[in-house]
BATIVEX-244996 format. One record per residue (C-alpha): x, y, z. Coordinates in nm, 3 decimals, padded with zeros to 5 digits. Layout:
! residues N
REC       X       Y       Z
REC       X       Y       Z
...
END
This chain:
! residues 359
REC       X       Y       Z
REC  05.699  07.779 -01.060
REC  05.660  07.941 -00.714
REC  05.337  07.977 -00.525
REC  05.346  08.353 -00.593
REC  05.353  08.282 -00.965
REC  05.010  08.123 -00.925
REC  04.864  08.419 -00.736
REC  04.699  08.732 -00.873
REC  04.970  08.996 -00.906
REC  04.723  09.281 -00.855
REC  04.640  09.138 -00.512
REC  04.988  09.044 -00.393
REC  05.108  09.396 -00.475
REC  04.844  09.562 -00.253
REC  04.940  09.750  00.061
REC  04.765  09.563  00.343
REC  04.499  09.719  00.563
REC  04.670  09.862  00.870
REC  04.579  09.649  01.172
REC  04.630  09.755  01.533
REC  04.888  09.584  01.754
REC  04.779  09.308  01.990
REC  04.630  09.499  02.282
REC  04.711  09.243  02.552
REC  05.070  09.201  02.435
REC  05.118  09.579  02.417
REC  04.970  09.626  02.763
REC  05.210  09.368  02.908
REC  05.507  09.530  02.735
REC  05.440  09.886  02.848
REC  05.307  09.787  03.190
REC  04.969  09.964  03.179
REC  04.625  09.937  03.018
REC  04.589  10.038  02.654
REC  04.343  10.307  02.546
REC  04.192  10.193  02.216
REC  04.078  10.493  02.011
REC  04.163  10.366  01.662
REC  03.859  10.171  01.538
REC  03.558  10.387  01.630
REC  03.431  10.128  01.875
REC  03.171  10.198  02.141
REC  03.331  10.219  02.489
REC  03.008  10.145  02.676
REC  02.944  09.795  02.545
REC  02.645  09.611  02.408
REC  02.286  09.631  02.529
REC  02.218  09.435  02.851
REC  02.001  09.179  02.673
REC  02.276  09.073  02.432
REC  02.456  08.849  02.683
REC  02.140  08.656  02.761
REC  02.052  08.624  02.394
REC  02.395  08.483  02.318
REC  02.377  08.242  02.612
REC  02.044  08.109  02.489
REC  02.137  08.078  02.122
REC  02.132  07.736  01.954
REC  02.490  07.699  01.836
REC  02.448  07.336  01.728
REC  02.232  07.406  01.424
REC  02.267  07.632  01.125
REC  02.095  07.969  01.161
REC  01.802  08.097  00.959
REC  01.965  08.162  00.621
REC  01.732  08.454  00.555
REC  01.772  08.614  00.898
REC  01.394  08.651  00.895
REC  01.333  08.775  01.249
REC  01.631  09.010  01.236
REC  01.517  09.158  00.906
REC  01.168  09.210  01.051
REC  01.316  09.399  01.348
REC  01.530  09.607  01.113
REC  01.225  09.674  00.899
REC  01.044  09.820  01.200
REC  01.351  10.021  01.297
REC  01.406  10.172  00.952
REC  01.050  10.195  00.825
REC  01.116  09.990  00.510
REC  00.987  09.655  00.387
REC  01.179  09.343  00.498
REC  01.213  09.254  00.128
REC  01.454  09.546  00.093
REC  01.694  09.431  00.367
REC  02.000  09.211  00.327
REC  02.219  09.112  00.624
REC  02.592  09.043  00.617
REC  02.900  08.967  00.823
REC  02.978  09.330  00.897
REC  02.980  09.609  00.643
REC  03.294  09.479  00.472
REC  03.121  09.164  00.348
REC  02.831  09.371  00.220
REC  03.064  09.593  00.016
REC  03.229  09.283 -00.132
REC  02.895  09.119 -00.215
REC  02.764  09.428 -00.389
REC  03.075  09.469 -00.601
REC  03.073  09.098 -00.680
REC  02.720  09.145 -00.815
REC  02.771  09.464 -01.014
REC  03.130  09.460 -01.143
REC  03.271  09.276 -01.440
REC  03.645  09.287 -01.515
REC  03.729  09.636 -01.636
REC  03.426  09.809 -01.481
REC  03.501  10.107 -01.255
REC  03.379  10.270 -00.937
REC  03.410  10.630 -00.818
REC  03.561  10.686 -00.475
REC  03.539  11.036 -00.322
REC  03.871  11.047 -00.142
REC  03.975  11.051  00.134
REC  03.722  10.792  00.243
REC  03.688  10.436  00.370
REC  03.974  10.221  00.240
REC  03.761  09.909  00.182
REC  03.580  10.062 -00.116
REC  03.902  10.062 -00.314
REC  04.032  09.730 -00.184
REC  03.706  09.546 -00.250
REC  03.692  09.690 -00.601
REC  04.035  09.548 -00.676
REC  03.936  09.214 -00.520
REC  03.647  09.203 -00.769
REC  03.852  09.291 -01.080
REC  03.733  09.652 -01.099
REC  03.922  09.977 -01.136
REC  03.902  10.283 -00.909
REC  03.842  10.642 -01.021
REC  03.947  10.868 -00.735
REC  03.771  11.205 -00.717
REC  03.935  11.416 -00.444
REC  03.720  11.607 -00.201
REC  03.776  11.980 -00.167
REC  03.986  12.153  00.102
REC  03.700  12.116  00.353
REC  03.646  11.751  00.247
REC  03.315  11.820  00.073
REC  03.227  11.605 -00.229
REC  03.275  11.782 -00.563
REC  02.960  11.657 -00.736
REC  03.048  11.823 -01.067
REC  03.387  11.650 -01.062
REC  03.221  11.315 -00.991
REC  02.993  11.359 -01.292
REC  03.285  11.462 -01.513
REC  03.485  11.156 -01.403
REC  03.218  10.902 -01.499
REC  03.312  10.663 -01.778
REC  03.098  10.436 -01.990
REC  03.194  10.141 -01.768
REC  03.150  10.319 -01.435
REC  02.898  10.111 -01.244
REC  02.915  10.237 -00.885
REC  02.958  10.562 -00.695
REC  03.058  10.523 -00.330
REC  02.956  10.789 -00.081
REC  03.034  10.759  00.289
REC  02.792  10.990  00.471
REC  02.900  11.106  00.725
REC  03.243  11.048  00.581
REC  03.511  10.829  00.735
REC  03.774  10.953  00.825
REC  03.678  11.322  00.807
REC  03.340  11.313  00.983
REC  03.161  11.563  00.758
REC  02.822  11.532  00.588
REC  02.721  11.548  00.222
REC  02.396  11.748  00.181
REC  02.083  11.564  00.073
REC  02.058  11.762 -00.251
REC  02.405  11.639 -00.349
REC  02.308  11.280 -00.268
REC  02.008  11.317 -00.501
REC  02.227  11.464 -00.775
REC  02.452  11.160 -00.753
REC  02.154  10.924 -00.767
REC  02.028  11.095 -01.081
REC  02.353  11.018 -01.263
REC  02.215  10.669 -01.329
REC  02.481  10.460 -01.154
REC  02.451  10.246 -00.844
REC  02.508  10.477 -00.548
REC  02.633  10.288 -00.243
REC  02.557  10.525  00.043
REC  02.750  10.416  00.350
REC  02.562  10.527  00.662
REC  02.775  10.343  00.916
REC  02.753  10.645  01.149
REC  02.387  10.736  01.091
REC  02.286  10.692  01.454
REC  02.551  10.942  01.560
REC  02.464  11.185  01.281
REC  02.092  11.174  01.359
REC  01.971  11.137  00.998
REC  01.937  10.885  00.719
REC  01.850  10.888  00.348
REC  01.693  10.543  00.357
REC  01.358  10.704  00.271
REC  01.493  10.767 -00.080
REC  01.515  10.393 -00.152
REC  01.162  10.350 -00.299
REC  01.216  10.649 -00.528
REC  01.564  10.550 -00.646
REC  01.611  10.177 -00.717
REC  01.982  10.245 -00.783
REC  02.032  10.344 -00.417
REC  02.199  10.105 -00.175
REC  02.216  10.217  00.189
REC  02.478  10.043  00.404
REC  02.435  10.025  00.781
REC  02.617  09.849  01.064
REC  02.557  09.741  01.423
REC  02.929  09.768  01.507
REC  02.940  10.131  01.619
REC  02.621  10.257  01.783
REC  02.514  09.911  01.908
REC  02.863  09.807  02.022
REC  02.859  09.479  01.828
REC  03.192  09.523  01.647
REC  03.313  09.183  01.768
REC  02.993  09.010  01.657
REC  03.020  09.136  01.294
REC  02.674  09.238  01.178
REC  02.599  09.468  00.888
REC  02.301  09.515  00.662
REC  02.186  09.707  00.357
REC  01.865  09.850  00.218
REC  01.841  09.764 -00.152
REC  01.582  09.729 -00.427
REC  01.398  09.395 -00.391
REC  01.542  09.268 -00.720
REC  01.893  09.341 -00.596
REC  01.825  09.144 -00.278
REC  01.698  08.854 -00.487
REC  02.020  08.841 -00.688
REC  02.243  08.888 -00.382
REC  02.084  08.579 -00.228
REC  02.239  08.375 -00.512
REC  02.597  08.486 -00.446
REC  02.626  08.512 -00.069
REC  02.723  08.219  00.149
REC  02.404  08.037  00.252
REC  02.455  08.086  00.627
REC  02.678  08.391  00.626
REC  02.515  08.564  00.925
REC  02.555  08.330  01.221
REC  02.316  08.273  01.507
REC  02.523  08.489  01.744
REC  02.497  08.791  01.515
REC  02.126  08.737  01.457
REC  02.024  08.710  01.822
REC  02.259  08.993  01.928
REC  02.116  09.219  01.660
REC  01.757  09.141  01.761
REC  01.831  09.204  02.130
REC  02.003  09.532  02.047
REC  01.715  09.663  01.838
REC  01.472  09.581  02.119
REC  01.686  09.785  02.363
REC  01.769  10.076  02.138
REC  01.664  10.337  02.395
REC  01.949  10.214  02.616
REC  02.191  10.221  02.323
REC  02.087  10.567  02.205
REC  02.148  10.701  02.555
REC  02.506  10.578  02.517
REC  02.524  10.740  02.173
REC  02.438  11.071  02.337
REC  02.714  11.019  02.596
REC  02.963  10.955  02.318
REC  02.856  11.266  02.130
REC  02.897  11.476  02.443
REC  03.251  11.343  02.486
REC  03.327  11.398  02.118
REC  03.235  11.763  02.159
REC  03.445  11.792  02.475
REC  03.745  11.635  02.299
REC  03.693  11.872  02.007
REC  03.713  12.166  02.246
REC  04.026  12.027  02.414
REC  04.200  11.991  02.078
REC  04.096  12.340  01.967
REC  04.223  12.492  02.291
REC  04.551  12.300  02.269
REC  04.618  12.486  01.946
REC  04.832  12.231  01.762
REC  04.725  12.120  01.416
REC  04.358  12.155  01.321
REC  04.054  11.957  01.432
REC  03.743  11.937  01.213
REC  03.374  11.934  01.315
REC  03.226  11.585  01.306
REC  02.882  11.421  01.287
REC  03.026  11.084  01.392
REC  03.184  10.923  01.699
REC  03.535  11.030  01.595
REC  03.739  11.339  01.515
REC  03.977  11.409  01.226
REC  04.280  11.609  01.334
REC  04.550  11.730  01.095
REC  04.890  11.727  01.260
REC  05.033  12.058  01.139
REC  05.283  11.876  00.920
REC  05.409  11.628  01.178
REC  05.443  11.278  01.032
REC  05.114  11.103  01.114
REC  05.254  10.750  01.116
REC  05.545  10.854  01.334
REC  05.309  11.022  01.578
REC  05.085  10.714  01.581
REC  05.385  10.496  01.668
REC  05.488  10.734  01.946
REC  05.135  10.724  02.089
REC  05.139  10.344  02.080
REC  05.439  10.357  02.313
REC  05.226  10.569  02.544
REC  04.955  10.302  02.534
REC  04.716  10.499  02.310
REC  04.596  10.354  01.979
REC  04.477  10.593  01.706
REC  04.447  10.579  01.328
REC  04.698  10.755  01.100
REC  04.623  10.905  00.757
REC  04.926  11.041  00.567
REC  04.714  11.145  00.264
REC  04.592  11.395  00.147
REC  04.739  11.568  00.453
REC  04.911  11.432  00.762
REC  04.625  11.350  01.000
REC  04.510  11.129  01.286
REC  04.162  11.005  01.364
REC  04.054  10.980  01.728
REC  03.756  10.776  01.844
REC  03.546  10.951  02.106
REC  03.577  10.726  02.408
REC  03.514  10.791  02.776
REC  03.621  11.118  02.943
REC  03.907  10.932  03.110
REC  04.028  10.802  02.774
REC  04.016  11.149  02.620
REC  04.226  11.289  02.906
REC  04.484  11.012  02.858
REC  04.492  11.085  02.484
REC  04.552  11.456  02.539
REC  04.832  11.392  02.789
REC  04.999  11.148  02.548
REC  04.964  11.393  02.259
REC  05.121  11.673  02.457
REC  05.413  11.449  02.552
REC  05.482  11.310  02.204
REC  05.392  11.596  01.971
REC  05.675  11.826  02.076
REC  05.932  11.551  02.035
REC  05.835  11.497  01.670
REC  05.760  11.859  01.584
REC  06.110  11.963  01.682
END
């Protein structure tokens, strides 16, 4: 019997999450710095107080398992009770924990595609099945189709709002319609600070609402790995039983606290990013190749006009520009809004590579 015979076949058959190349190795090979516009990271870095907080952290002892001070700061930031907040190692761990709690083998989730790949992967990890409900031609959620797709064993509806990778928003009335279908609605607000709105105020009214948030994007803590969720208190109580006791380390806790105390600085950087997103949108529109879509996030979704997205991504890598490729439902790339200099490099690389692949 081989080792693979002992593994779960549904996991070994999965297509892996596409990871970027090693930036330092790529930079050495091509002989110039790499522009990283593939992961929606913040180009302006963390709040000034984060470095000092990390330097003063007690790394020799286990952190507060309940992240008490961090949850208090988040409570003040969001306007919800600390008893509703759960912290995690990035948003990915939170998605996994929630599905671990709610899914039994054979239960299903609804995924409004295209959307964030980890919803589907984490469902499979936790022995669930995925019901894909395609968005319309403008990437809006078809709420009627979601309701029609529900099965007796459908436990969870995922809604990324604003959506990743398309950047568009689902109206509040549609969010409420989904909540009233009686399933757990996991509302992923990873880009809320860029969008300028949240539905976290619905949590007291709808105990089946889970709001996911992250410090990776707006607070520039992607390398620290800090996510959190607003949930019903009874959900938090049960999640405490299944998470690792010290899952959120001291570095993430002190960095998150420092960031929340300097959020004016961080929100000024958010505004800079949004200005550059709008400038890049205009550049892509004026270039006239493919189609770029309006966005309420720190990235843009650009359909390639039929050019192979993965091939174009590989060609851009050779130009030292990293972007994300999406071959379904249409050939598209996603560009993070970086600095003005990074946008100009992206546009020059696109102009050089696009014609070669378009024929």
